[in-house]
All heavy atoms as an XYZ file, in Angstrom:
679
protein
N     105.543    107.587     95.847
C     104.555    107.261     96.860
C     105.154    106.233     97.822
O     105.818    105.297     97.397
C     103.322    106.700     96.164
C     102.139    106.578     97.028
S     101.507    108.233     97.349
C     100.243    107.879     98.472
N     104.857    106.386     99.086
C     105.397    105.505    100.107
C     104.288    104.725    100.794
O     103.131    105.140    100.810
C     106.162    106.320    101.154
C     107.402    106.947    100.603
C     107.402    108.273    100.201
C     108.566    106.216    100.481
C     108.547    108.854     99.675
C     109.712    106.782     99.958
C     109.699    108.110     99.559
N     104.680    103.599    101.371
C     103.762    102.786    102.158
C     104.575    102.097    103.254
O     105.801    102.071    103.226
C     103.040    101.751    101.287
C     103.935    100.678    100.729
C     104.026     99.443    101.361
C     104.693    100.886     99.591
C     104.858     98.442    100.858
C     105.511     99.899     99.081
C     105.591     98.685     99.717
O     106.414     97.702     99.236
N     103.884    101.529    104.228
C     104.528    100.823    105.326
C     104.419     99.317    105.122
O     103.447     98.826    104.545
C     103.893    101.216    106.652
C     104.132    102.668    107.048
C     103.221    103.074    108.195
C     105.579    102.895    107.417
N     105.419     98.617    105.598
C     105.452     97.169    105.499
C     105.910     96.594    106.839
O     106.859     97.097    107.438
C     106.417     96.754    104.383
O     106.457     95.354    104.263
N     105.228     95.556    107.290
C     105.579     94.863    108.528
C     106.367     93.611    108.157
O     105.952     92.853    107.275
C     104.323     94.473    109.322
C     103.527     95.722    109.711
C     104.693     93.657    110.564
C     102.156     95.419    110.275
N     107.490     93.409    108.818
C     108.274     92.193    108.614
C     108.462     91.498    109.956
O     108.508     92.142    111.005
C     109.650     92.494    107.987
O     110.313     93.487    108.763
C     109.509     92.978    106.551
N     108.570     90.182    109.912
C     108.756     89.396    111.127
C     109.912     88.426    110.978
O     110.080     87.798    109.931
N     110.701     88.337    112.031
C     111.868     87.460    112.070
C     111.877     86.703    113.389
O     111.335     87.170    114.388
C     113.166     88.277    111.980
C     113.284     89.076    110.722
C     112.762     90.355    110.636
C     113.927     88.543    109.621
C     112.868     91.092    109.467
C     114.051     89.274    108.447
C     113.517     90.555    108.374
N     112.545     85.540    113.391
C     112.748     84.840    114.649
C     113.628     85.698    115.554
O     114.483     86.445    115.063
C     113.429     83.485    114.422
C     112.530     82.430    113.842
C     112.845     81.821    112.635
C     111.374     82.034    114.494
C     112.033     80.845    112.094
C     110.549     81.054    113.953
C     110.875     80.471    112.756
N     113.459     85.569    116.877
C     114.360     86.283    117.793
C     115.819     85.874    117.545
O     116.092     84.788    117.014
C     113.893     85.832    119.174
C     112.485     85.367    118.976
C     112.433     84.817    117.574
N     116.749     86.736    117.942
C     118.180     86.511    117.706
C     118.674     85.168    118.234
O     119.558     84.563    117.644
C     119.016     87.632    118.334
C     118.872     88.934    117.560
O     118.515     88.886    116.360
O     119.128     89.994    118.147
N     118.096     84.691    119.326
C     118.581     83.443    119.914
C     118.301     82.218    119.034
O     118.871     81.158    119.229
C     118.019     83.230    121.320
C     116.508     83.115    121.371
O     115.833     83.431    120.369
O     115.994     82.718    122.426
N     117.447     82.350    118.037
C     117.158     81.243    117.118
C     118.230     81.108    116.036
O     118.287     80.114    115.343
C     115.806     81.450    116.435
C     114.645     81.474    117.380
C     114.020     80.141    117.462
C     112.720     80.281    118.268
N     112.255     79.081    118.797
N     119.058     82.128    115.876
C     120.136     82.148    114.892
C     119.624     81.863    113.477
O     120.256     81.149    112.704
C     121.253     81.190    115.293
C     121.879     81.581    116.604
C     122.998     80.661    117.029
O     123.286     79.661    116.390
N     123.644     81.014    118.119
N     118.497     82.406    113.164
C     117.911     82.288    111.831
C     117.423     83.674    111.433
O     116.442     84.163    111.970
C     116.747     81.292    111.854
C     116.104     81.112    110.489
O     116.429     81.870    109.547
O     115.258     80.221    110.361
N     118.129     84.305    110.507
C     117.808     85.673    110.125
C     116.890     85.755    108.905
O     116.672     86.831    108.366
C     119.100     86.447    109.853
C     119.960     86.590    111.088
C     121.251     87.347    110.825
O     121.375     87.987    109.770
O     122.124     87.292    111.696
N     116.347     84.629    108.477
C     115.497     84.651    107.290
C     114.135     85.280    107.603
O     113.595     85.145    108.696
C     115.319     83.236    106.735
O     114.686     82.404    107.684
N     113.607     85.953    106.605
C     112.302     86.597    106.718
C     111.227     85.527    106.934
O     111.126     84.566    106.168
C     112.012     87.386    105.434
C     110.677     88.116    105.368
C     110.628     89.232    106.398
C     110.463     88.678    103.982
N     110.424     85.701    107.978
C     109.370     84.744    108.304
C     107.974     85.282    107.997
O     107.026     84.522    107.864
C     109.447     84.358    109.781
C     110.735     83.683    110.176
C     110.941     82.372    109.454
O     110.055     81.535    109.394
N     112.123     82.198    108.863
N     107.865     86.618    107.906
C     106.548     87.219    107.712
C     106.724     88.570    107.040
O     107.658     89.311    107.361
C     105.859     87.404    109.072
C     104.484     88.010    108.969
C     103.376     87.208    108.756
C     104.295     89.384    109.079
C     102.109     87.758    108.648
C     103.029     89.935    108.970
C     101.940     89.122    108.752
O     100.694     89.662    108.633
N     105.828     88.894    106.102
C     105.801     90.225    105.511
C     104.360     90.579    105.188
O     103.604     89.755    104.658
C     106.641     90.313    104.242
C     106.653     91.725    103.675
C     107.666     91.925    102.567
O     108.455     91.039    102.260
N     107.650     93.093    101.984
N     103.997     91.810    105.515
C     102.652     92.309    105.229
C     102.780     93.754    104.774
O     103.243     94.606    105.533
C     101.765     92.215    106.479
C     100.353     92.676    106.246
C      99.414     91.813    105.711
C      99.964     93.958    106.576
C      98.111     92.227    105.497
C      98.657     94.389    106.371
C      97.726     93.518    105.827
N     102.416     94.016    103.518
C     102.435     95.375    102.989
C     101.087     96.019    103.259
O     100.039     95.442    102.935
C     102.711     95.368    101.485
C     104.104     94.850    101.164
O     105.001     94.946    102.028
O     104.295     94.344    100.043
N     101.112     97.208    103.825
C      99.880     97.902    104.187
C      99.362     98.649    102.971
O     100.074     99.444    102.364
C     100.127     98.833    105.385
C     100.582     97.966    106.572
C      98.879     99.630    105.717
C     101.133     98.718    107.722
N      98.125     98.369    102.624
C      97.489     98.953    101.442
C      96.548    100.078    101.852
O      95.878     99.994    102.876
C      96.687     97.879    100.692
C      97.510     96.714    100.190
C      98.434     97.088     99.039
O      98.122     98.031     98.287
O      99.473     96.431     98.905
N      96.493    101.114    101.038
C      95.545    102.209    101.255
C      96.164    103.364    102.005
O      96.862    103.184    103.008
N      95.905    104.564    101.497
C      96.483    105.774    102.090
C      96.066    105.978    103.544
O      96.891    106.270    104.396
C      96.112    107.010    101.265
C      96.741    106.995     99.885
O      97.769    106.309     99.700
O      96.201    107.670     98.983
N      94.763    105.836    103.817
C      94.282    106.099    105.176
C      94.835    105.080    106.173
O      95.240    105.437    107.274
C      92.747    106.099    105.226
C      92.197    106.510    106.587
C      92.659    107.896    107.021
O      92.519    108.860    106.280
N      93.214    108.001    108.219
N      94.883    103.833    105.780
C      95.409    102.798    106.669
C      96.893    103.025    106.945
O      97.351    102.878    108.079
C      95.162    101.421    106.066
C      95.125    100.243    107.025
C      94.209    100.495    108.215
C      94.703     98.993    106.303
N      97.657    103.436    105.933
C      99.070    103.762    106.142
C      99.217    104.936    107.102
O     100.087    104.928    107.969
C      99.751    104.067    104.807
C     100.306    102.825    104.157
O     101.358    102.337    104.526
N      99.574    102.296    103.185
N      98.361    105.937    106.974
C      98.398    107.086    107.891
C      98.072    106.642    109.317
O      98.738    107.060    110.275
C      97.417    108.178    107.440
C      97.806    108.902    106.192
C      99.067    109.767    106.347
O      99.556    110.033    107.440
N      99.597    110.192    105.214
N      97.063    105.795    109.470
C      96.669    105.307    110.795
C      97.803    104.508    111.444
O      98.085    104.665    112.635
C      95.416    104.435    110.704
C      94.179    105.217    110.292
O      94.195    106.469    110.333
O      93.191    104.566    109.905
N      98.466    103.665    110.664
C      99.567    102.857    111.188
C     100.757    103.748    111.547
O     101.401    103.549    112.583
C      99.962    101.757    110.182
C     101.248    101.068    110.596
C      98.827    100.741    110.055
N     101.051    104.752    110.732
C     102.144    105.679    111.036
C     101.882    106.394    112.361
O     102.784    106.538    113.200
C     102.316    106.697    109.905
N     100.665    106.828    112.570
C     100.303    107.495    113.827
C     100.427    106.539    115.009
O     100.922    106.906    116.071
C      98.879    108.060    113.757
C      98.752    109.302    112.934
C      99.488    110.488    113.535
O      99.634    110.628    114.738
N      99.980    111.348    112.665
N      99.988    105.303    114.819
C     100.030    104.318    115.898
C     101.466    103.950    116.277
O     101.796    103.859    117.450
C      99.268    103.058    115.480
C      99.159    102.006    116.555
C      97.712    101.621    116.754
C      99.966    100.785    116.199
N     102.328    103.770    115.287
C     103.673    103.282    115.568
C     104.683    104.385    115.855
O     105.601    104.192    116.634
C     104.204    102.409    114.414
O     104.206    103.168    113.205
C     103.372    101.160    114.252
N     104.531    105.541    115.202
C     105.545    106.582    115.359
C     104.982    107.937    115.767
O     105.714    108.911    115.882
C     106.361    106.710    114.079
C     107.089    105.417    113.755
C     108.326    105.647    112.917
O     109.034    106.639    113.155
O     108.574    104.821    112.038
N     103.679    108.019    115.938
C     103.011    109.248    116.371
C     103.280    110.437    115.458
O     103.431    111.571    115.920
C     103.410    109.611    117.806
O     103.087    108.574    118.682
N     103.364    110.163    114.160
C     103.523    111.241    113.187
C     102.947    110.800    111.850
O     102.772    109.616    111.606
C     104.971    111.685    113.054
C     105.962    110.596    112.735
C     107.368    111.142    112.526
C     108.134    111.210    113.807
N     109.570    111.437    113.627
N     102.661    111.778    110.982
C     102.121    111.436    109.662
C     103.127    110.665    108.820
O     104.343    110.795    109.000
C     101.814    112.789    109.015
C     101.940    113.810    110.091
C     102.745    113.218    111.190
N     102.619    109.893    107.888
C     103.448    109.088    107.000
C     104.504    109.943    106.297
O     105.644    109.536    106.150
C     102.554    108.386    105.969
C     103.223    107.407    105.016
C     103.744    106.195    105.772
C     102.265    106.982    103.924
N     104.130    111.145    105.889
C     105.034    112.023    105.150
C     106.261    112.440    105.965
O     107.270    112.854    105.410
C     104.302    113.284    104.677
C     103.150    113.028    103.739
C     101.879    112.564    104.443
O     101.682    112.846    105.652
O     101.082    111.882    103.780
N     106.181    112.354    107.283
C     107.284    112.768    108.147
C     108.203    111.614    108.556
O     109.207    111.827    109.225
C     106.743    113.454    109.403
C     106.085    114.786    109.116
C     105.571    115.459    110.379
O     105.975    115.067    111.497
O     104.746    116.374    110.243
N     107.867    110.401    108.159
C     108.683    109.249    108.530
C     109.959    109.205    107.712
O     109.985    109.594    106.541
C     107.905    107.950    108.330
C     106.629    107.783    109.148
C     106.023    106.416    108.895
C     106.888    107.992    110.619
N     111.014    108.718    108.322
C     112.301    108.573    107.665
C     112.482    107.116    107.230
O     111.942    106.207    107.843
C     113.427    108.954    108.636
C     113.363    110.395    109.109
C     113.519    111.373    107.963
O     114.382    111.221    107.115
N     112.658    112.378    107.926
N     113.267    106.880    106.176
C     113.546    105.499    105.775
C     114.213    104.730    106.910
O     114.872    105.307    107.769
C     114.513    105.668    104.599
C     114.276    107.047    104.100
C     113.887    107.862    105.301
N     114.042    103.443    106.892
C     114.605    102.584    107.925
C     113.504    101.785    108.580
O     112.331    101.921    108.251
N     113.908    100.939    109.511
C     112.945    100.081    110.184
C     112.934    100.348    111.676
O     113.959    100.688    112.264
C     113.258     98.608    109.917
C     113.011     98.226    108.482
C     112.861     96.736    108.284
O     113.323     95.957    109.134
O     112.268     96.365    107.271
N     111.781    100.186    112.255
C     111.558    100.379    113.679
C     111.075     99.062    114.260
O     110.143     98.445    113.722
C     110.490    101.467    113.885
C     109.949    101.661    115.290
C     111.019    102.324    116.170
C     108.705    102.526    115.257
N     111.707     98.621    115.347
C     111.228     97.407    116.011
C     109.939     97.732    116.755
O     109.834     98.751    117.431
C     112.267     96.860    116.985
C     111.851     95.532    117.576
C     112.943     94.841    118.374
O     114.038     95.410    118.526
O     112.685     93.724    118.836
N     108.961     96.866    116.611
C     107.663     97.067    117.243
C     107.628     96.419    118.617
O     108.170     95.326    118.813
C     106.557     96.474    116.367
C     106.397     97.116    114.991
C     105.456     96.278    114.132
C     105.890     98.538    115.116
N     106.958     97.080    119.555
C     106.770     96.515    120.881
C     105.626     95.502    120.823
O     104.837     95.484    119.867
C     106.417     97.612    121.907
O     105.127     98.156    121.563
C     107.468     98.720    121.921
N     105.515     94.681    121.846
C     104.419     93.707    121.923
C     103.068     94.419    121.898
O     102.116     93.934    121.282
C     104.543     92.849    123.182
C     105.771     91.975    123.220
C     105.611     90.767    122.358
C     106.818     89.860    122.512
N     106.876     88.842    121.488
N     102.986     95.571    122.556
C     101.739     96.344    122.576
C     101.404     96.850    121.176
O     100.263     96.744    120.733
C     101.839     97.512    123.583
C     101.899     96.962    125.008
C     100.670     98.480    123.423
C     102.215     97.982    126.072
N     102.395     97.377    120.466
C     102.162     97.843    119.102
C     101.738     96.694    118.191
O     100.860     96.863    117.344
C     103.409     98.524    118.534
C     103.697     99.869    119.152
C     105.037    100.429    118.711
O     106.025     99.693    118.609
N     105.066    101.724    118.440
N     102.359     95.530    118.357
C     101.995     94.357    117.553
C     100.529     94.002    117.792
O      99.784     93.755    116.848
C     102.929     93.162    117.854
C     102.401     91.888    117.229
C     104.345     93.456    117.375
N     100.100     94.012    119.030
C      98.711     93.707    119.352
C      97.767     94.757    118.761
O      96.712     94.413    118.203
C      98.522     93.622    120.866
N      98.137     96.026    118.852
C      97.307     97.094    118.295
C      97.229     96.990    116.774
O      96.160     97.186    116.194
C      97.868     98.464    118.702
C      97.711     98.756    120.179
C      98.471    100.009    120.606
O      99.506    100.351    120.050
N      97.937    100.684    121.606
N      98.343     96.684    116.125
C      98.348     96.532    114.668
C      97.514     95.334    114.232
O      96.807     95.396    113.224
C      99.780     96.390    114.156
C     100.600     97.669    114.144
C     102.061     97.361    113.844
C     100.042     98.658    113.143
N      97.600     94.266    114.978
C      96.810     93.077    114.672
C      95.321     93.423    114.663
O      94.591     93.011    113.760
C      97.111     91.989    115.702
O      96.385     90.828    115.410
N      94.895     94.199    115.634
C      93.501     94.618    115.712
C      93.154     95.593    114.589
O      92.152     95.416    113.894
C      93.214     95.268    117.080
O      93.487     94.308    118.105
C      91.780     95.735    117.187
N      93.973     96.611    114.408
C      93.710     97.633    113.393
C      93.658     97.041    111.987
O      92.776     97.359    111.195
C      94.786     98.728    113.452
C      94.723     99.817    112.392
C      93.465    100.663    112.577
C      95.961    100.693    112.450
N      94.607     96.158    111.675
C      94.711     95.597    110.331
C      93.892     94.322    110.139
O      93.819     93.788    109.037
C      96.181     95.311    110.011
C      97.111     96.529    110.039
C      98.556     96.098    109.916
C      96.724     97.523    108.952
N      93.325     93.830    111.241
C      92.522     92.596    111.214
C      93.327     91.428    110.653
O      92.888     90.710    109.744
C      91.230     92.809    110.429
C      90.347     93.866    111.047
C      89.104     94.089    110.252
C      88.265     95.118    110.970
N      87.862     96.231    110.183
N      94.533     91.262    111.208
C      95.417     90.164    110.816
C      95.906     89.460    112.073
O      95.922     90.046    113.160
C      96.625     90.656    109.983
C      97.425     91.713    110.742
C      96.172     91.171    108.628
C      98.692     92.170    110.054
N      96.302     88.215    111.919
C      96.891     87.462    113.017
C      98.407     87.530    112.890
O      98.953     87.215    111.836
C      96.445     86.006    112.992
C      94.979     85.862    113.316
O      94.451     86.585    114.147
N      94.314     84.944    112.657
N      99.072     87.959    113.950
C     100.528     88.031    113.975
C     101.036     87.012    114.979
O     100.564     86.957    116.120
C     100.985     89.447    114.342
C     100.595     90.522    113.317
C     100.830     91.914    113.870
C     101.374     90.318    112.032
N     101.961     86.190    114.532
C     102.502     85.118    115.381
C     103.198     85.699    116.611
O     103.851     86.736    116.537
C     103.492     84.285    114.580
C     102.866     83.554    113.438
C     103.849     82.914    112.498
N     105.025     82.323    113.122
C     105.997     81.750    112.449
N     105.949     81.701    111.123
N     107.034     81.231    113.060
N     103.108     84.970    117.715
C     103.737     85.406    118.964
C     105.217     85.068    119.050
O     105.909     85.591    119.916
C     103.015     84.778    120.164
C     101.620     85.319    120.320
O     101.351     86.462    119.999
N     100.718     84.491    120.807
N     105.709     84.207    118.177
C     107.094     83.754    118.286
C     108.064     84.557    117.412
O     109.223     84.189    117.282
C     107.198     82.268    117.935
C     106.795     81.956    116.499
O     105.998     82.735    115.918
O     107.257     80.936    115.965
N     107.599     85.663    116.845
C     108.456     86.481    115.987
C     108.673     87.872    116.582
O     107.868     88.348    117.376
C     107.828     86.641    114.600
C     107.585     85.373    113.792
C     106.923     85.726    112.467
C     108.876     84.607    113.570
N     109.754     88.504    116.154
C     109.993     89.914    116.437
C     109.578     90.665    115.183
O     109.931     90.269    114.069
C     111.472     90.165    116.738
C     111.912     89.535    118.031
C     113.397     89.732    118.313
O     114.170     90.086    117.397
O     113.782     89.503    119.463
N     108.838     91.750    115.359
C     108.300     92.477    114.215
C     108.941     93.853    114.080
O     109.288     94.497    115.069
C     106.785     92.630    114.352
C     106.061     91.326    114.195
C     105.685     90.580    115.302
C     105.771     90.826    112.933
C     105.026     89.365    115.159
C     105.117     89.613    112.780
C     104.742     88.893    113.895
O     104.103     87.698    113.745
N     109.039     94.272    112.820
C     109.587     95.579    112.474
C     108.636     96.220    111.476
O     107.917     95.532    110.747
C     110.968     95.433    111.830
C     111.985     94.822    112.753
C     112.063     93.450    112.900
C     112.837     95.632    113.479
C     112.985     92.880    113.760
C     113.768     95.066    114.331
C     113.839     93.686    114.481
N     108.649     97.551    111.446
C     107.864     98.263    110.444
C     108.804     99.199    109.711
O     109.689     99.812    110.329
C     106.665     98.999    111.073
C     105.728     99.463    109.974
C     107.102    100.132    111.968
C     104.307     99.669    110.438
N     108.657     99.259    108.406
C     109.545    100.085    107.613
C     108.822    100.803    106.499
O     107.781    100.344    106.009
N     109.379    101.916    106.108
C     108.852    102.722    105.023
C     109.387    102.185    103.699
O     110.593    101.954    103.556
C     109.294    104.176    105.225
C     108.674    105.236    104.351
C     107.172    105.316    104.596
C     109.316    106.584    104.637
N     108.516    101.985    102.754
C     108.894    101.450    101.447
C     108.417    102.409    100.354
O     107.437    103.119    100.543
C     108.256    100.088    101.190
C     108.488     99.061    102.274
C     109.837     98.370    102.097
N     109.942     97.251    103.008
C     110.606     97.294    104.157
N     111.200     98.382    104.540
N     110.672     96.220    104.923
N     109.077    102.350     99.220
C     108.713    103.164     98.068
C     108.002    102.298     97.035
O     108.460    101.208     96.731
C     109.971    103.778     97.461
O     109.656    104.496     96.299
N     106.903    102.790     96.524
C     106.197    102.054     95.468
C     106.975    102.210     94.165
O     107.435    103.296     93.851
C     104.785    102.596     95.284
C     103.909    102.319     96.487
C     102.444    102.372     96.115
N     101.626    102.372     97.311
C     101.282    101.298     97.993
N     101.705    100.118     97.603
N     100.532    101.377     99.066
N     107.096    101.135     93.401
C     107.816    101.217     92.121
C     107.101    102.081     91.108
O     105.960    102.338     91.159
C     107.895     99.770     91.649
C     107.023     98.970     92.535
C     106.622     99.817     93.693
């Protein structure tokens, strides 16, 4: 089973590559909704790897997931496998 996870890092100019934020998306329907929003395809069709999110996508995800995402980070979304 797969799910999506959002990660946040400082921009490259900060020279700090440590993980600053992580949010694992719970629930099948919410994962499907996020997959459609970020990649315009069903979760089952996504490939492993990470996609950098645009500012617009970050704002849409913040609303959809009802979470606050910091403005000073760059965000990525990636497909993860449940253990």
